[in-house]
C-alpha positions in Angstrom: -17.3 100.1 -102.0 -20.9 100.9 -101.3 -21.3 102.6 -104.7 -19.6 99.6 -106.3 -21.9 97.0 -104.8 -25.3 98.8 -104.4 -27.5 100.2 -107.1 -30.7 102.0 -106.1 -30.6 100.5 -102.6 -30.8 97.0 -104.1 -27.9 94.6 -104.2 -26.6 94.3 -107.7 -25.4 90.7 -108.2 -23.2 91.5 -111.2 -21.4 94.3 -109.4 -21.1 92.2 -106.2 -19.6 89.2 -108.1 -17.1 91.5 -109.8 -16.2 93.0 -106.5 -15.7 89.7 -104.7 -13.7 88.3 -107.6 -11.4 91.4 -107.5 -11.1 91.1 -103.7 -10.1 87.5 -103.9 -7.6 88.0 -106.6 -5.9 91.1 -105.1 -6.2 90.5 -101.3 -6.6 86.8 -100.7 -5.0 84.7 -103.5 -2.4 87.4 -104.2 -2.2 86.8 -107.9 -0.3 89.3 -110.0 0.9 90.2 -113.4 4.2 90.8 -115.1 4.5 94.3 -113.5 3.6 93.5 -110.0 3.1 90.2 -108.1 2.8 91.5 -104.6 -0.5 93.2 -104.0 0.3 93.8 -100.4 3.3 95.9 -101.3 1.3 97.6 -104.1 -1.5 98.6 -101.6 1.1 100.0 -99.1 2.9 101.8 -102.0 -0.4 103.6 -102.8 -0.7 104.8 -99.2 2.9 105.9 -99.3 2.4 107.9 -102.5 -0.7 109.6 -101.1 1.5 111.1 -98.3 4.8 111.6 -100.2 3.3 113.1 -103.4 0.9 115.6 -101.6 1.9 118.5 -99.4 -1.6 118.7 -98.0 -4.9 116.9 -98.1 -8.1 118.2 -96.6 -10.8 115.8 -95.5 -13.4 116.4 -98.2 -16.9 114.9 -98.0 -16.0 112.1 -100.5 -12.7 111.4 -98.7 -13.8 111.7 -95.1 -11.3 110.3 -92.7 -8.0 111.6 -94.1 -6.5 115.1 -93.6 -2.8 116.0 -93.4 -0.3 118.8 -94.2 3.5 119.2 -94.4 5.5 121.0 -91.7 8.3 123.4 -92.4 11.6 121.6 -92.1 14.7 123.4 -90.9 18.2 122.6 -92.3 18.9 119.9 -89.7 15.7 118.0 -90.5 16.0 118.5 -94.3 19.3 116.6 -94.2 17.6 113.4 -93.1 13.9 113.8 -94.0 12.2 114.6 -97.3 9.1 115.6 -95.4 7.3 115.3 -92.1 3.6 115.6 -92.0 0.9 116.2 -89.4 -2.0 113.8 -90.0 -4.9 115.6 -88.3 -7.5 112.9 -89.2 -6.9 109.3 -90.1 -9.5 106.6 -90.6 -8.4 103.0 -89.9 -10.5 100.1 -91.2 -9.7 96.5 -90.3 -11.4 93.5 -91.9 -10.8 89.9 -90.9 -10.6 87.3 -93.7 -9.4 84.2 -91.9 -7.5 82.9 -88.9 -5.0 80.2 -87.9 -4.4 78.2 -84.8 -1.2 76.5 -83.4 0.8 77.3 -86.6 1.0 80.9 -87.6 0.4 81.8 -91.3 3.8 83.0 -92.6 3.5 85.0 -95.8 7.0 85.2 -97.3 7.8 87.7 -100.1 11.1 86.6 -101.7 12.8 89.4 -103.7 14.0 88.2 -107.1 16.8 89.6 -109.2 14.4 91.3 -111.6 12.8 93.3 -108.7 9.6 91.2 -108.6 8.7 89.2 -105.6 7.7 85.5 -105.3 5.0 85.0 -102.7 5.0 81.8 -100.7 2.9 80.8 -97.7 3.8 78.4 -95.0 0.3 77.4 -94.1 -3.3 78.2 -95.2 -5.7 80.3 -93.2 -9.1 79.0 -92.2 -12.3 80.8 -93.1 -14.0 82.7 -90.3 -17.4 81.6 -91.7 -19.0 78.1 -91.9 -21.5 78.8 -94.8 -20.9 78.6 -98.5 -18.8 81.4 -100.0 -21.6 82.4 -102.4 -23.9 82.9 -99.4 -21.5 85.1 -97.6 -22.3 88.9 -97.7 -20.7 90.2 -94.5 -17.2 90.1 -93.0 -16.4 91.5 -89.6 -14.9 95.0 -89.8 -13.8 97.7 -87.3 -13.5 101.4 -88.2 -11.8 103.9 -85.9 -10.6 107.5 -86.3 -7.3 108.9 -85.0 -4.3 111.1 -85.8 -0.7 110.6 -86.6 2.7 111.8 -87.8 4.3 110.7 -91.1 8.0 110.7 -91.7 9.6 110.3 -95.2 13.3 109.7 -95.1 15.8 111.2 -97.5 16.7 108.2 -99.7 19.8 109.9 -101.1 21.1 110.5 -97.6 20.4 106.9 -96.6 22.3 105.6 -99.7 25.3 107.9 -99.0 25.4 106.7 -95.4 25.3 103.1 -96.4 28.2 103.6 -98.9 30.3 105.6 -96.4 29.9 102.9 -93.7 29.6 99.9 -96.0 32.3 97.8 -94.2 31.0 98.4 -90.7 27.4 97.8 -91.7 28.2 94.6 -93.5 30.1 93.2 -90.6 27.2 94.0 -88.2 24.3 92.9 -90.4 25.9 90.3 -92.6 24.2 87.3 -91.0 20.8 88.8 -91.5 21.3 89.8 -95.2 23.0 86.5 -96.4 20.9 84.0 -94.4 19.1 81.2 -96.3 15.4 81.4 -95.2 13.5 78.2 -94.7 9.8 79.0 -95.5 8.5 76.4 -93.1 10.4 78.0 -90.2 8.4 80.1 -87.8 9.4 83.8 -88.3 10.4 83.3 -91.9 8.2 86.2 -93.0 10.1 88.9 -90.9 13.5 87.2 -91.7 12.9 87.4 -95.4 11.6 91.0 -95.1 14.8 92.0 -93.3 16.8 90.3 -96.0 14.9 92.0 -98.8 15.2 95.5 -97.3 18.7 95.3 -95.8 20.1 97.8 -93.3 17.3 100.3 -94.1 14.8 98.1 -92.3 16.7 98.3 -89.1 17.2 102.0 -89.5 13.6 103.0 -90.1 12.1 100.5 -87.7 14.4 101.5 -84.9 13.6 105.1 -85.5 9.9 104.4 -85.3 10.3 102.7 -82.0 12.5 105.5 -80.7 9.9 108.0 -81.6 7.0 106.0 -80.1 8.8 105.7 -76.8 9.7 109.4 -76.8 6.2 110.5 -77.8 5.0 108.6 -74.7 6.7 111.2 -72.6 5.9 114.3 -74.6 2.2 113.8 -75.6 0.9 111.4 -72.9 -0.2 108.6 -75.2 1.1 105.2 -73.9 2.9 103.1 -76.5 0.0 100.6 -76.3 -2.2 103.4 -77.8 0.2 104.1 -80.6 0.9 102.1 -83.7 3.3 102.1 -86.6 2.8 101.6 -90.3 6.2 100.9 -91.9 6.8 101.9 -95.6 10.1 100.2 -96.4 11.1 98.7 -99.8 14.2 98.5 -101.9 12.2 97.6 -105.0 13.3 100.3 -107.6 9.7 100.4 -108.9 8.2 100.8 -105.5 10.9 102.5 -103.4 9.7 103.4 -99.9 11.5 104.9 -96.9 9.0 106.1 -94.4 6.9 105.4 -91.3 3.5 106.5 -90.1 3.1 106.7 -86.3 -0.6 107.0 -85.4 -3.2 106.4 -82.7 -6.6 105.0 -83.4 -7.9 104.0 -79.9 -11.1 104.5 -78.1 -13.8 107.1 -79.1 -14.0 108.6 -82.6 -11.6 111.4 -83.3 -8.7 112.5 -81.2 -7.6 115.2 -78.8 -4.8 116.4 -81.1 -2.0 115.5 -78.6 0.0 113.6 -81.2 -0.4 116.0 -84.0 0.7 118.9 -81.8 4.0 117.2 -81.3 4.6 117.7 -85.1 5.1 121.4 -84.8 8.6 122.2 -86.2 10.0 123.6 -83.0 8.8 120.5 -81.1 9.6 117.7 -83.4 13.3 118.3 -83.6 13.5 118.4 -79.8 11.7 115.1 -79.6 14.0 113.5 -82.1 17.1 114.9 -80.3 15.9 113.7 -76.9 15.0 110.3 -78.4 18.5 109.9 -79.8 20.1 111.0 -76.6 17.9 108.5 -74.6 18.9 105.7 -77.1 22.6 106.1 -76.2 22.1 104.5 -72.8 20.2 101.5 -71.6 19.8 100.1 -68.1 20.9 96.7 -69.5 24.2 98.1 -70.9 26.8 97.0 -71.7 25.1 93.6 -72.3 22.4 95.2 -74.6 24.8 97.6 -76.4 27.2 94.7 -77.2 24.6 92.1 -77.9 25.0 90.0 -81.1 21.5 88.7 -81.0 18.5 88.9 -78.7 14.7 88.7 -78.9 12.8 86.0 -80.8 15.0 84.2 -83.3 17.8 86.6 -82.3 16.5 89.1 -84.8 17.4 92.1 -82.6 20.8 93.4 -81.9 21.2 96.3 -79.5 17.5 96.5 -78.5 15.6 95.3 -75.4 12.6 96.2 -73.3 14.6 98.7 -71.4 15.5 100.8 -74.5 13.7 100.0 -77.7 10.8 97.6 -77.5 7.2 98.8 -77.3 3.8 97.1 -76.7 3.4 94.3 -79.1 0.1 95.7 -80.4 2.0 98.9 -81.4 4.6 97.1 -83.5 4.0 95.6 -87.0 6.9 93.2 -86.8 6.5 91.6 -83.3 9.3 93.8 -81.9 11.8 92.3 -84.2 14.4 93.9 -86.6 15.6 96.5 -84.2 19.1 98.0 -83.4 19.5 101.4 -81.6 23.2 101.4 -82.5 22.3 101.9 -86.2 20.9 105.3 -85.1 23.5 106.5 -82.5 26.7 104.6 -82.7 29.7 106.9 -83.0 31.4 104.8 -85.8 28.5 104.1 -88.1 25.3 105.5 -86.6 23.0 107.3 -89.0 
């Protein structure tokens, strides 16, 4: 961005105007073309491709802040994952554009039959600044460094599992997948996301929470210090089935505790223990047999005793979870 805006240490108005125009079009107004009308998904798809299409990436001077490598998968892991990566260094940058009060800003991406998405918003955000837009040169941003683990699921295995258990899964998730979404209703964003992504959303999101809770025991990071980045999409042009679990808290860098859990002999044990722990919950049988709990009843067999994490750690407000989709004897993945 700096090289785009600045020229010989002086602000170049033409480059700045071009940059602001592009930023508004892609990140704020969310305009698109005939090939892609959801820039949020496109941005996430680029991140996903960076991990999925590279076996390693060293933090070079021009790309400081990103370094990762594949781990060797044994036969058990290969069945379910295309790859698992240790992310030694990960730079996270957050920028605030606007805010809302009283009524949350719901951004609803409705999946159309042609694979494109229609973007609707329930309310408009308010600017965080009071001056004229053309006089604005700075937005508040926060940059932190951390580490993480990236999991890419085997899409073929997921599709086979869904086909083999089609009847059981349809009975369990039918009300989420065939529900008419009212855009003005609070929570419409996550409701529509679940409807778009189907059972795969419950599967990957539940796995992410299971891993965060288990990593809390194995590496010492509390779940409040961990975060998830979900890569889930059924769009054929932007198919995604993965999750990045990372930490970016406190001082710059990390102690390597999370990355060390990605060693092949450790990660399979963590997954096994997490699955074993997911079978039982102190709220069972009420939790296991639940037909809807949590906000808007968007969780099934998932509660604070077994699946939920700190709200700052979850991208979806602890919604769209079901541990039975992982470990149930009849249809569990």
